[in-house]
C-alpha positions in Angstrom: -38.7 213.8 48.6 -35.3 211.7 48.0 -34.9 208.3 47.4 -34.1 205.4 49.5 -31.5 203.6 46.8 -30.0 200.4 47.0 -26.9 201.0 44.7 -25.0 197.7 43.2 -21.6 198.4 40.9 -18.1 197.3 41.2 -15.5 199.0 38.3 -14.1 202.4 38.5 -16.5 203.5 36.0 -19.5 203.0 38.6 -17.8 205.3 40.9 -19.2 208.5 39.9 -22.4 207.3 39.4 -22.6 206.4 43.1 -20.8 209.6 44.3 -23.9 211.8 42.2 -26.3 210.0 43.8 -24.8 210.9 47.5 -24.1 214.1 46.7 -27.9 214.8 45.3 -29.1 213.7 48.7 -30.9 210.2 48.3 -30.2 207.9 51.0 -28.1 205.2 50.0 -29.0 202.0 52.0 -26.6 199.9 51.2 -23.9 198.8 48.0 -24.0 195.6 46.9 -20.4 195.3 44.7 -18.6 192.0 43.8 -16.3 190.2 46.6 -12.9 191.3 47.1 -10.6 189.5 44.0 -7.1 188.4 44.9 -4.4 190.7 43.4 -0.3 191.5 44.0 2.5 189.7 42.8 1.2 186.3 44.1 -2.1 187.0 44.3 -1.9 186.5 48.1 -3.7 189.6 49.2 -7.8 190.7 48.5 -8.2 193.9 46.7 -11.4 195.2 47.4 -13.4 196.8 44.4 -13.3 200.4 43.4 -17.4 200.7 44.3 -16.8 199.0 48.0 -14.0 201.3 48.6 -15.8 204.7 47.8 -18.4 203.1 50.1 -16.3 203.4 52.6 -15.0 206.5 52.1 -18.9 207.4 52.4 -19.6 205.7 55.1 -22.3 203.3 53.5 -22.5 199.6 54.4 -21.4 197.5 51.3 -22.3 193.7 50.8 -20.4 191.4 48.7 -22.4 188.1 48.2 -20.9 186.2 45.6 -24.3 185.0 44.2 -28.1 186.8 44.7 -29.5 183.7 44.0 -30.3 182.7 47.8 -33.5 183.1 49.7 -31.4 184.6 52.3 -30.1 187.3 49.7 -32.8 187.8 48.1 -34.8 188.6 51.5 -31.8 190.6 53.0 -32.3 192.4 49.9 -35.8 193.0 50.2 -35.6 193.9 53.9 -33.3 197.4 52.9 -37.0 198.7 52.3 -35.5 200.7 48.8 -37.1 202.5 46.6 -35.3 201.5 43.7 -32.2 200.0 42.8 -29.6 201.7 40.8 -27.5 199.3 39.0 -24.2 200.4 36.8 -21.7 197.6 35.7 -22.1 195.2 38.9 -21.8 192.1 37.0 -23.6 189.8 38.3 -26.9 188.5 37.3 -30.1 189.6 39.5 -33.1 187.3 40.1 -36.4 188.2 39.3 -37.1 189.0 43.2 -34.4 191.4 43.5 -35.6 193.2 40.4 -38.8 193.1 41.8 -38.1 193.8 45.5 -37.4 197.9 45.4 -40.7 199.7 44.7 -40.2 201.3 42.1 -37.5 198.2 40.8 -34.0 198.7 39.3 -32.7 200.5 36.8 -29.4 200.4 34.6 -27.0 203.0 33.8 -25.5 201.2 29.9 -22.9 202.2 27.8 -24.6 202.1 24.3 -27.7 203.4 22.3 -29.7 200.0 22.8 -30.8 198.4 21.4 -27.4 198.0 19.4 -24.4 196.6 21.8 -26.5 194.7 24.8 -24.0 193.2 26.7 -20.7 193.3 28.6 -18.2 195.1 26.2 -20.4 197.6 24.8 -17.6 200.8 24.8 -14.9 198.3 23.2 -17.4 196.9 20.5 -18.5 200.3 19.5 -15.2 201.6 18.7 -13.9 198.1 17.5 -16.9 197.9 14.9 -16.2 201.6 14.0 -19.3 203.7 15.2 -19.0 207.6 15.5 -21.6 208.0 17.7 -22.3 206.0 21.0 -23.9 206.9 25.0 -25.8 206.3 27.8 -29.0 205.1 28.7 -31.0 204.7 32.2 -33.3 201.6 31.5 -35.8 199.9 33.4 -34.3 196.5 34.1 -36.4 192.9 33.3 -35.2 189.7 33.0 -33.9 189.8 29.5 -30.4 190.7 28.9 -30.2 195.0 28.8 -34.3 194.7 27.1 -35.8 196.9 29.8 -37.4 199.8 28.1 -35.3 203.6 28.1 -36.0 206.6 30.3 -33.1 208.6 29.2 -30.5 208.7 26.9 -27.4 211.3 26.4 -25.6 210.5 23.2 -21.7 211.0 22.6 -19.7 211.6 19.4 -16.8 208.7 19.0 -14.1 210.4 17.6 -11.5 209.1 14.9 -8.4 208.5 17.2 -10.6 208.2 20.6 -10.1 204.8 22.7 -12.0 202.8 24.9 -10.2 204.2 27.6 -10.7 207.6 26.6 -14.6 206.8 25.9 -14.9 204.7 29.2 -13.9 208.4 31.3 -16.2 210.5 29.0 -19.5 207.8 29.5 -18.8 207.4 33.1 -19.3 210.8 34.1 -22.3 211.3 31.2 -23.4 208.3 33.4 -23.5 209.6 36.5 -24.8 213.4 35.4 -28.1 210.9 33.6 -28.9 208.7 36.6 -28.8 212.0 38.8 -31.3 213.4 36.8 -33.4 210.0 35.9 -33.9 210.0 40.0 -34.9 213.4 40.4 -37.4 212.8 37.7 -38.8 209.9 39.4 -39.4 211.4 42.3 -41.2 213.8 40.5 -43.2 210.9 38.7 -42.0 212.1 35.2 -39.9 209.7 34.0 -41.2 208.0 31.4 -40.0 204.7 29.6 -40.0 203.6 26.3 -39.7 200.3 24.5 -36.7 199.5 22.5 -36.6 199.1 19.0 -37.2 195.5 17.4 -34.6 196.6 14.9 -30.7 196.8 15.4 -30.6 194.5 18.1 -26.6 193.4 18.1 -24.7 192.0 21.4 -21.8 193.3 23.0 -20.0 189.8 23.8 -16.7 190.1 26.5 -13.2 190.4 25.2 -12.0 187.3 24.7 -8.0 187.0 25.1 -8.0 185.3 22.0 -9.3 188.2 19.5 -6.2 190.7 21.3 -3.7 189.7 18.4 -3.1 192.3 15.4 -4.1 191.0 11.9 -2.0 192.8 10.0 -4.0 192.1 6.8 -7.3 193.4 7.9 -7.9 197.0 6.2 -6.3 199.8 8.0 -9.3 201.2 9.2 -9.9 197.8 11.0 -6.4 197.5 12.3 -7.0 201.0 13.6 -10.6 200.5 15.4 -9.1 197.1 16.8 -6.1 199.0 18.4 -7.9 201.9 19.9 -11.0 199.2 21.0 -8.8 197.3 23.0 -6.8 200.1 24.8 -5.9 200.4 27.1 -7.0 197.3 28.8 -6.5 194.1 27.3 -4.4 196.2 24.8 -3.7 194.8 21.5 -0.6 193.3 20.5 1.7 192.2 18.1 5.4 190.9 18.0 8.6 192.5 16.5 12.3 192.0 16.7 13.8 193.9 18.7 17.8 193.8 19.8 18.1 190.3 17.6 14.9 188.9 20.0 11.0 189.1 18.9 9.5 191.0 21.4 5.4 191.8 22.1 4.8 194.8 21.9 1.4 196.0 23.3 -0.1 198.9 20.8 -2.0 201.4 22.6 -2.8 204.3 20.4 -2.9 204.6 17.0 -4.1 206.8 13.5 -4.7 206.1 9.9 -1.7 207.0 7.8 -1.7 210.6 6.3 -0.9 210.7 2.2 -1.9 207.0 2.1 -5.0 206.0 0.8 -7.4 203.5 2.9 -7.7 201.6 -0.5 -4.0 201.6 -1.4 -2.0 197.9 -1.5 1.6 198.7 -0.2 2.6 195.2 0.1 4.2 193.7 3.2 1.1 193.3 5.6 3.1 194.4 9.2 6.0 196.2 7.6 7.4 199.2 8.7 7.3 201.6 6.0 9.3 204.5 7.8 10.8 206.1 10.9 7.8 207.0 12.7 6.7 203.7 13.2 4.0 203.1 9.9 2.9 200.0 9.4 1.3 198.4 6.4 -2.1 196.7 6.6 -3.7 194.8 3.6 -4.7 197.9 2.3 -3.6 201.2 3.3 -1.3 201.5 6.9 -1.9 202.8 10.3 0.9 204.9 12.3 1.5 203.8 16.0 1.4 206.8 18.5 1.5 205.1 22.0 2.9 201.5 22.8 4.3 199.3 25.8 6.8 197.1 25.4 6.6 193.9 28.1 7.2 195.0 31.8 7.2 198.4 30.9 5.6 201.4 31.1 3.1 203.1 28.2 5.7 205.4 26.0 5.0 207.9 22.6 6.5 206.3 19.5 9.2 208.8 19.5 10.0 208.0 22.7 9.8 204.1 22.5 11.8 204.9 19.3 15.0 206.6 20.8 15.4 203.0 22.7 15.0 200.6 20.2 16.0 199.9 16.7 13.1 199.6 15.1 14.1 200.8 11.3 12.5 200.4 7.7 11.8 197.2 6.0 11.3 195.5 9.5 7.9 193.2 9.8 5.4 193.1 12.4 5.1 188.9 12.8 
């Protein structure tokens, strides 16, 4: 019979899973999501999370506690009588009392092939590291950070020019279908969980603004992975002279330059090599495919070049 589910998630990544669980016929007793955040030009408007908006569309109660540490919040959670809690990018720590409250515990949809990339930014870190494969996992939650046993896995190839945004959209669809399958197996008591390997543990720490500036002295493959791993948010960037003044340019898409060996030293790291926005790196070169000027919209490199005189010989700082 359908399960009584408590759903816990916050960003757009979580929404397809919430929707899929509802469409599968499970009873969602409540949704937990992070509180509305200040938004708008002056930060005076409180904007509900994507999950809260979807809960409203589905007619499900949305709870937005700032913390789950209080006995009152834990009692309110337990009173829901959930069979299981489904967690997808919720963003708040779950105390032991929360983890233990549902009859079947809590399961998490995590966007990596655990134990690789435990933590907050597994999609970005996988691309930045040059990984060629990742996936979604449904794991049983425990007190440690993404350390619980795994019930289901679906792998996903990372294409050579795939951005974090591309992979995000692919995995949120994969994750929704995988979680529905996991709940179906839990209904039938056929979902087995396997402990994670002790070897190969890596941590996907949160992206810090200090690491978003492009270092052109690095090899082209590393520069390329850095650009696509941070696209579209927060975005890798560099500065270049446009119209007589230095301007910050967000770099959204790139590709390794054809005809240039990845080990070739072209000299002048950060220098523009041609009229296609190919840029020299410490070794090899990358060609910028999509960029965004400050205050502007994302634009193909060809479109950007029509409005900005970026000539061979100019150099990114």
